[in-house]
C-alpha positions as MATLAB code, in Angstrom:
seq = 'MNRTRKPAGRIVFVGAGPGDPGLLTRRAHEALAHADHIVFDRRVPEPLLASIRAEADAETEFSPAEGAAGDVAKVLLSAARSGLHAVHLVAGDPFGHDAVVKEVQAVARTAVPFEVVPGIGQAAGVATYAGVPLPGVRTVADVDDVSAVDFEALAAGAQRGSIAIAVDAGDLATVRDGLLAAGADGTAPVTVTGDGTGETQYTSTSTVDNFVAAALGFTGRIVLTVGAGAAQRDKLGWWENRPLYGWKVLVPRTKEQAGAMSERLRGYGAIPCEVPTIAVEPPRTPAQMERAVKGLVDGRYAWVVFTSVNAVRAVWEKFGEHGLDARHFGGVKIACIGEATAAAVRDFGIQPELVPGTEQTSEGLLAEFAPHDPVLDPVGRVLLPRADIATETLAAGLLERGWEVDDVTAYRTVRAAPPPADIRDAIKSGGFDAVLFTSSSTVRNLVGIAGKPHARTVVAVIGPKTAETAAEFGLRVDVQPDHSSVPDLVEALASYATELREKLAAMPAKQRRGSKVQGPTALRFR';
ca = [
     137.463   60.864   67.482;
     134.803   61.928   69.846;
     134.855   65.588   71.239;
     132.914   67.093   74.271;
     131.076   69.676   72.880;
     130.715   72.687   75.134;
     127.152   74.050   75.795;
     125.799   76.967   74.010;
     126.334   79.986   75.972;
     124.389   83.501   75.409;
     124.514   87.360   76.107;
     121.235   89.252   77.260;
     121.518   93.007   77.744;
     118.663   93.723   80.258;
     117.132   97.683   81.127;
     116.447   97.524   84.883;
     114.122  100.597   84.521;
     114.474  103.215   86.789;
     114.838  101.589   89.933;
     111.923  100.373   91.631;
     112.230   96.564   91.581;
     108.724   96.092   90.545;
     109.332   97.559   87.051;
     111.743   95.169   85.873;
     109.702   93.374   82.747;
     108.268   89.624   82.879;
     111.256   89.267   80.264;
     113.721   90.715   82.233;
     112.940   88.407   85.281;
     113.412   85.267   83.058;
     116.893   86.517   81.717;
     118.209   87.159   85.114;
     116.648   83.872   86.469;
     118.570   82.022   84.008;
     121.871   83.749   84.480;
     124.893   82.477   85.134;
     126.924   85.581   85.373;
     125.343   88.687   85.830;
     127.726   92.067   85.044;
     125.664   95.397   86.470;
     126.455   98.885   85.746;
     127.076  100.524   88.945;
     124.137  103.139   88.176;
     121.430  100.042   89.039;
     119.997  100.974   92.447;
     121.292   98.849   95.559;
     117.678   97.819   96.459;
     117.183   96.940   92.984;
     120.063   95.036   92.897;
     119.416   93.616   96.271;
     116.361   91.945   95.081;
     118.107   90.395   92.131;
     120.696   89.100   94.310;
     117.946   87.414   96.849;
     116.239   85.654   93.810;
     119.163   84.719   92.069;
     120.666   80.915   92.139;
     123.424   80.898   94.725;
     126.048   79.796   91.977;
     124.869   83.240   89.834;
     128.057   85.380   89.684;
     127.692   89.048   89.985;
     130.633   91.682   88.781;
     130.144   95.203   88.161;
     130.964   96.616   84.900;
     134.421   97.986   84.455;
     136.414   99.865   81.795;
     135.359  100.896   78.436;
     132.544   99.324   76.186;
     135.044   97.018   74.685;
     136.464   95.976   77.869;
     132.599   94.926   79.154;
     131.847   93.218   76.049;
     135.014   90.995   76.390;
     133.807   89.906   79.772;
     130.386   88.994   78.066;
     131.915   87.298   75.551;
     134.311   84.955   77.402;
     131.634   84.030   79.483;
     129.402   82.993   76.764;
     132.037   81.544   74.734;
     132.572   78.927   77.971;
     128.675   78.127   77.805;
     127.417   80.450   80.205;
     124.676   82.748   80.226;
     125.735   85.992   80.619;
     123.917   89.207   81.579;
     124.649   92.862   81.193;
     122.134   94.626   83.725;
     121.958   98.443   82.910;
     119.971  101.247   84.583;
     116.936  102.591   82.503;
     117.035  100.996   78.600;
     120.228   99.268   77.028;
     119.838  101.630   73.845;
     119.747  104.666   76.071;
     123.591  104.440   76.870;
     126.013  105.077   74.010;
     128.325  102.365   75.750;
     126.063   99.633   76.034;
     125.397  100.372   71.955;
     128.655   99.900   71.486;
     129.049   96.590   73.315;
     126.028   95.141   71.475;
     127.737   96.473   68.315;
     130.829   94.511   69.573;
     128.715   91.212   70.055;
     127.075   91.479   67.080;
     130.154   91.056   64.827;
     130.577   87.890   66.492;
     128.758   84.599   66.154;
     127.536   84.687   69.706;
     123.740   84.906   70.135;
     122.208   87.777   72.205;
     119.101   89.594   72.909;
     118.561   92.839   74.201;
     115.837   93.139   76.652;
     114.218   96.856   76.933;
     113.622   98.520   80.197;
     112.077  101.877   81.106;
     114.313  104.863   80.756;
     115.122  106.727   84.113;
     113.772  110.197   82.375;
     110.221  108.803   81.577;
     109.833  106.171   84.402;
     110.779  109.011   87.089;
     108.857  111.227   85.810;
     105.884  109.499   85.841;
     106.327  108.543   89.523;
     106.785  112.024   90.199;
     103.620  112.631   88.618;
     104.932  114.943   85.684;
     103.145  114.228   82.504;
     105.094  115.061   79.238;
     102.742  116.551   76.826;
     103.290  117.809   73.511;
     106.600  117.238   71.755;
     108.614  115.322   74.108;
     112.400  114.778   74.579;
     113.654  112.168   76.822;
     117.228  111.497   77.771;
     119.435  109.296   80.166;
     122.648  111.133   79.910;
     125.986  109.607   80.716;
     128.615  112.407   79.418;
     127.317  115.665   79.937;
     129.664  117.017   77.884;
     128.056  115.482   74.676;
     125.017  116.749   75.402;
     123.171  119.243   72.646;
     121.687  121.775   74.643;
     120.498  123.685   71.970;
     118.211  120.813   71.071;
     117.008  120.294   74.667;
     116.111  124.152   74.858;
     114.455  123.739   71.594;
     112.200  121.101   73.121;
     111.440  122.922   75.822;
     109.858  125.629   74.229;
     107.951  122.930   71.794;
     106.927  120.596   74.630;
     108.448  118.748   77.719;
     111.733  117.718   77.943;
     112.960  114.895   81.000;
     116.747  114.181   81.539;
     118.385  111.836   84.204;
     121.917  113.124   85.160;
     124.264  112.786   87.917;
     123.790  115.208   90.898;
     127.019  116.852   90.169;
     126.302  117.787   86.804;
     123.210  120.038   87.631;
     125.153  122.970   87.343;
     126.467  122.339   83.984;
     122.978  121.269   82.724;
     121.736  124.595   83.913;
     124.261  126.617   82.241;
     123.984  124.612   78.982;
     119.847  125.470   78.887;
     120.157  129.108   79.685;
     123.041  129.478   77.385;
     121.194  127.965   74.761;
     118.325  130.318   75.280;
     115.775  128.260   77.532;
     113.479  130.245   79.449;
     115.076  130.942   82.961;
     111.598  130.888   84.364;
     110.200  127.587   83.088;
     109.130  125.401   85.262;
     110.993  122.607   86.361;
     110.623  119.768   88.836;
     114.111  118.133   90.186;
     113.815  114.460   91.470;
     116.076  112.746   93.292;
     115.958  108.760   94.272;
     113.680  108.405   91.437;
     111.190  105.365   92.111;
     112.885  104.858   95.524;
     111.379  104.556   99.036;
     112.649  108.184   99.800;
     112.055  109.623   96.339;
     111.571  113.250   96.881;
     110.720  116.205   94.254;
     110.852  119.635   94.462;
     109.199  122.223   92.078;
     111.747  125.102   90.729;
     112.480  127.059   87.760;
     115.439  126.745   84.665;
     117.711  129.295   86.806;
     117.389  128.436   90.474;
     116.659  124.387   90.238;
     120.618  123.661   91.355;
     119.206  125.447   94.825;
     116.669  122.940   94.708;
     118.721  119.837   94.618;
     120.685  120.685   97.325;
     121.544  117.775   99.559;
     120.658  115.282   96.285;
     122.914  112.831   95.337;
     123.358  109.694   92.685;
     121.013  110.347   89.735;
     118.520  113.259   89.295;
     115.726  113.450   86.869;
     114.852  117.268   85.782;
     111.701  117.912   83.767;
     110.836  121.269   82.191;
     107.868  122.344   80.553;
     104.018  122.660   81.579;
     103.976  119.298   82.708;
     105.761  120.417   85.771;
     103.012  122.765   87.110;
     100.900  119.486   87.359;
     102.758  117.696   89.926;
     100.610  118.998   93.004;
      97.567  117.161   91.444;
      98.996  114.081   89.852;
     101.914  113.572   92.099;
     101.075  109.936   93.598;
     104.007  107.850   94.415;
     104.995  110.432   97.470;
     101.494  111.328   98.488;
     100.454  107.570   99.413;
      99.037  107.718  102.666;
     102.418  106.043  104.490;
     104.781  107.768  102.301;
     108.123  107.918  104.122;
     107.052  106.210  107.679;
     109.506  104.071  109.068;
     107.231  101.438  110.331;
     108.301   98.868  112.901;
     106.846   95.148  112.318;
     107.353   92.921  115.372;
     106.452   89.333  114.178;
     107.337   86.219  113.510;
     110.122   86.212  110.756;
     107.845   84.039  108.655;
     104.777   85.827  109.261;
     106.137   89.756  108.552;
     106.561   89.405  105.220;
     103.163   89.591  104.166;
     102.651   92.576  106.409;
     105.902   94.665  105.252;
     104.460   94.193  101.289;
     101.210   95.801  102.545;
     102.851   98.681  104.137;
     105.052   99.130  101.233;
     101.745   99.503   99.180;
     101.242  102.415  101.085;
     104.512  103.870  100.912;
     105.800  102.997  104.360;
     109.317  101.810  104.782;
     108.943   98.593  107.102;
     111.525   97.361  109.441;
     111.100   93.766  110.534;
     111.911   92.850  113.934;
     111.293   89.229  114.691;
     110.169   89.266  118.527;
     108.805   85.596  118.412;
     109.979   82.363  117.404;
     107.551   79.521  116.457;
     108.670   76.200  117.953;
     107.303   72.723  118.439;
     105.721   71.617  121.717;
     107.832   70.187  124.132;
     105.947   67.011  124.285;
     104.378   65.781  121.050;
     102.435   63.187  122.566;
      99.328   65.259  122.726;
      99.337   66.561  119.208;
      99.918   62.820  118.075;
      96.582   61.512  119.693;
      94.750   64.793  118.610;
      95.833   63.632  114.887;
      94.583   60.139  115.567;
      91.716   61.737  116.953;
      90.821   63.583  113.905;
      91.123   60.515  111.412;
      89.208   58.061  113.740;
      86.184   60.872  113.790;
      86.524   61.810  117.549;
      86.131   65.249  116.758;
      82.796   67.537  115.831;
      84.799   70.601  114.941;
      88.397   71.826  114.884;
      88.753   75.521  116.030;
      91.947   77.178  114.562;
      93.016   80.377  115.977;
      96.231   81.619  114.210;
      98.145   80.434  111.142;
     100.616   78.968  112.914;
      98.149   76.556  114.236;
      97.323   75.427  111.114;
     100.531   74.649  109.661;
     101.328   72.751  113.117;
      98.483   70.434  112.043;
      99.350   70.152  108.780;
     102.919   69.219  109.858;
     101.739   66.513  111.828;
      99.543   65.332  108.908;
     102.453   65.483  106.596;
     104.397   63.472  108.913;
     101.866   60.539  108.867;
     101.480   60.806  105.050;
      97.483   62.280  105.682;
      96.357   65.085  103.305;
      92.673   67.216  103.266;
      90.689   63.789  102.770;
      91.148   62.983  106.336;
      89.370   65.876  107.317;
      86.184   64.148  105.846;
      83.321   64.559  108.623;
      85.246   67.432  111.076;
      83.825   70.990  110.374;
      86.442   73.730  110.968;
      85.925   77.291  112.630;
      88.668   80.082  112.150;
      89.098   83.325  114.127;
      89.522   85.273  111.549;
      90.238   85.638  107.685;
      94.102   85.234  107.717;
      94.006   81.742  109.311;
      90.763   80.909  106.972;
      92.818   81.955  104.162;
      95.988   79.593  105.258;
      93.059   76.671  105.676;
      91.873   76.953  102.298;
      95.325   76.887  100.897;
      95.256   73.072  101.863;
      91.854   72.640  100.002;
      89.453   72.951  102.738;
      86.284   75.518  103.372;
      85.919   76.693  107.029;
      82.536   76.266  107.860;
      82.420   79.348  110.552;
      84.529   82.715  110.364;
      83.096   85.109  112.153;
      81.574   88.010  110.287;
      82.126   91.177  111.996;
      84.469   90.894  115.236;
      87.452   88.740  114.508;
      87.836   87.856  117.913;
      87.638   84.714  120.275;
      84.718   86.573  121.758;
      83.338   87.133  118.159;
      83.800   83.419  117.428;
      82.281   82.264  120.446;
      79.042   84.421  119.561;
      78.678   82.833  116.455;
      79.340   79.377  117.799;
      76.285   77.348  118.069;
      75.723   75.313  121.707;
      76.287   71.538  121.353;
      73.007   70.046  120.596;
      73.148   66.223  121.633;
      70.454   65.201  118.911;
      72.203   67.305  115.815;
      75.717   66.833  117.362;
      76.404   63.279  118.082;
      79.925   63.726  118.366;
      80.365   66.521  120.774;
      84.134   67.310  121.618;
      86.269   69.947  119.815;
      89.767   70.378  118.991;
      91.571   73.638  119.736;
      94.761   73.711  118.663;
      96.834   76.420  119.800;
      99.949   78.259  121.392;
     101.406   77.378  124.779;
     100.708   81.030  125.941;
      96.989   81.598  124.512;
      94.391   82.689  126.921;
      91.721   80.566  128.135;
      88.701   82.691  126.918;
      87.822   80.292  123.783;
      87.925   77.057  125.801;
      85.722   78.386  128.717;
      83.468   79.788  126.071;
      83.132   76.336  124.033;
      82.739   74.686  127.509;
      79.923   76.666  128.413;
      78.152   75.878  125.274;
      78.278   72.364  126.145;
      81.162   71.425  123.954;
      83.963   69.182  125.236;
      87.212   70.647  124.483;
      90.455   69.122  124.044;
      92.685   72.267  124.726;
      95.932   71.092  122.882;
      99.327   72.963  122.463;
     100.154   72.922  118.551;
     103.477   75.158  119.126;
     105.260   76.941  121.333;
     106.027   80.987  121.186;
     109.569   81.896  122.278;
     111.273   85.145  122.716;
     113.279   86.101  119.775;
     117.007   87.463  120.503;
     117.545   91.466  120.574;
     117.416   93.162  117.433;
     120.849   95.080  116.847;
     121.837   98.123  118.756;
     121.150  100.764  116.165;
     117.323   99.287  116.167;
     117.125   99.504  119.653;
     118.224  102.681  119.637;
     115.578  103.887  117.504;
     112.998  102.206  118.816;
     113.565  103.992  122.591;
     114.144  107.594  120.612;
     111.609  107.755  118.135;
     113.284  106.848  115.088;
     110.180  104.761  113.813;
     107.196  106.701  112.894;
     104.717  103.678  113.717;
     104.812  100.192  115.488;
     102.293   97.592  114.522;
     101.429   94.663  116.945;
      99.353   91.743  115.738;
      99.250   89.969  119.116;
      99.662   90.320  122.780;
     102.803   88.242  122.940;
     104.491   90.900  119.979;
     104.081   93.691  122.670;
     105.477   91.744  125.377;
     108.345   90.476  123.746;
     108.981   93.809  121.983;
     109.569   95.535  125.489;
     111.449   92.637  126.931;
     114.150   92.658  123.797;
     114.254   96.245  122.829;
     112.467   98.507  124.960;
     109.192  100.653  124.938;
     108.684  102.652  121.602;
     109.141  106.196  122.198;
     105.945  108.448  123.136;
     105.735  109.887  119.998;
     105.897  106.713  118.125;
     102.193  105.783  116.752;
     100.826  102.574  117.961;
      98.774  100.624  116.081;
      97.005   97.170  117.433;
      95.208   94.710  115.747;
      92.511   93.809  118.514;
      91.155   94.517  122.081;
      93.414   91.626  124.031;
      96.508   93.582  122.219;
      95.423   96.726  123.253;
      94.566   95.768  126.871;
      98.328   94.646  126.949;
      99.646   97.485  125.280;
      97.921   99.692  127.671;
      99.343   97.232  130.701;
     103.038   98.299  129.330;
     102.126  102.000  129.625;
     101.804  102.540  125.868;
      99.034  104.697  123.991;
      96.966  102.944  121.245;
      96.336  105.115  118.441;
      94.802  103.045  115.941;
      92.812   99.636  116.174;
      90.757   98.266  113.441;
      86.920   97.413  113.357;
      88.239   93.480  112.307;
      91.212   92.155  113.697;
      93.243   91.174  110.729;
      96.428   92.267  109.275;
      94.975   94.008  105.970;
      92.537   95.647  108.393;
      95.411   96.726  110.653;
      97.490   98.274  107.650;
      94.626  100.029  106.208;
      93.738  101.579  109.367;
      97.080  102.989  109.888;
      97.037  104.676  106.682;
      93.904  106.018  107.408;
      94.902  107.521  110.282;
      97.933  109.129  108.558;
      95.677  110.475  105.642;
      93.559  112.174  108.912;
      96.563  113.561  110.358;
      97.507  115.096  107.167;
      94.423  116.595  106.555;
      94.285  118.210  109.913;
      97.889  119.394  109.759;
      97.040  121.190  106.342;
      94.182  122.890  108.340;
      96.054  124.148  110.533;
      97.654  128.065  110.477;
     101.437  127.539  109.942;
     102.353  128.961  113.129;
     100.080  126.504  114.993;
     101.857  123.676  112.846;
     105.206  124.585  114.040;
     104.163  124.204  117.545;
     102.155  121.077  116.949;
     103.021  117.883  118.794;
     102.084  115.839  115.974;
     105.468  114.007  114.875;
     106.457  111.940  111.833;
     106.856  112.440  107.750;
     103.285  113.798  107.486;
     104.099  116.561  110.260;
     107.306  117.356  108.962;
     106.109  118.118  105.414;
     104.201  120.901  106.692;
     107.140  122.718  108.752;
];
């Protein structure tokens, strides 16, 4: 008699690390990607859990860990015996929690295969993000049950070297009293860090007898470090000292393009808020683009000039519809207005012949675009695929240089729907520290759907045309990079924030309090 055999399931205990999604190990990513059922501890930070949900398969089941270690083990075993891959996701390192060790022991007594994926412990990881080294003999503990802590061992560890412990905010007074009762030096330096490795991580410096007051307002998991390393955080603190740390930055771009800018902003410590102001749609009448693609294949054009990533995508989508590829660009030269557009062309396997080296604008491209020479250029026509609302500067300049121009609408930009009311209120009331405009249309559309940014919001623009539009709407332009590209724009904003911080640090305390400079950089000095 043939019986259908159930597929073999397995259990993986995964350490989520201290909280920053970027600290998940590669092996942890693999285990989560193949999971059918993820059981997560409630101490796993929500931003980390949200990033895992976003990457997970739509059919992956998520459920919180409930009950004692034996209860969680039963849930995991039931899933595995049904042929599923079950993951228990825990904060920090799996073996840093007594309850998880008991779960592993329960699973080990069965025939179900299991694996334990280590993670960076919360105490050690947050200490590093706070810029606190743990020299000498170090004691590190992620505390789940403060009543089971050996405070005499912790106090002795602090005397021999350094200690770092992760506890719930509500247990801080118990930890202080336990350390003092065990003979810890009440004047020993302490750092207290909340929201460790998160976007709003904040570290304060205190002493053993006063750190509860220093943590006033902190919630969730708190990491305490005691020892000589605590005194070094002013010099070694890096996470909270990034140029844009804590800045809330408005990113008004198309939904497809906002991600790359937001990622760069996060690298500098900012908290980006993406507000789509324009959506990209096909042209109302596709006949122009159809003729342009046919002309490319037939050798009608000497050059194609791309002014945006969207234009590159629009042409390649048309190529795809007709079964064409990069080989059909043979003999056609390509010019790009900037590096981002050039990168999009290279993604399709083609190297542009011309990218302006200095000013990456229409004027900059025209300055380097050679005039038409009937002898050297037997084909004298240029294809210019672009947005329906693009300016005429580039087409007019090419005509002046003797080229014939097919100015083709490759895509339309339409105004997006207004953002939620709380975002609109934040824009108007100064809830954002900065706003980054990457085109004139983003300026017009943001003001149209949400209103003008508050006067104290730092306004950064990608180039001169965008600056002109911002000025037309009465906005003060604070930042403009030398080169018109997203990386340069973000870097220029970071440099502006650094200069702001240096100016504020040089001011007398009384003057700082009266300063009109706004944002997190100013608030830290008040």
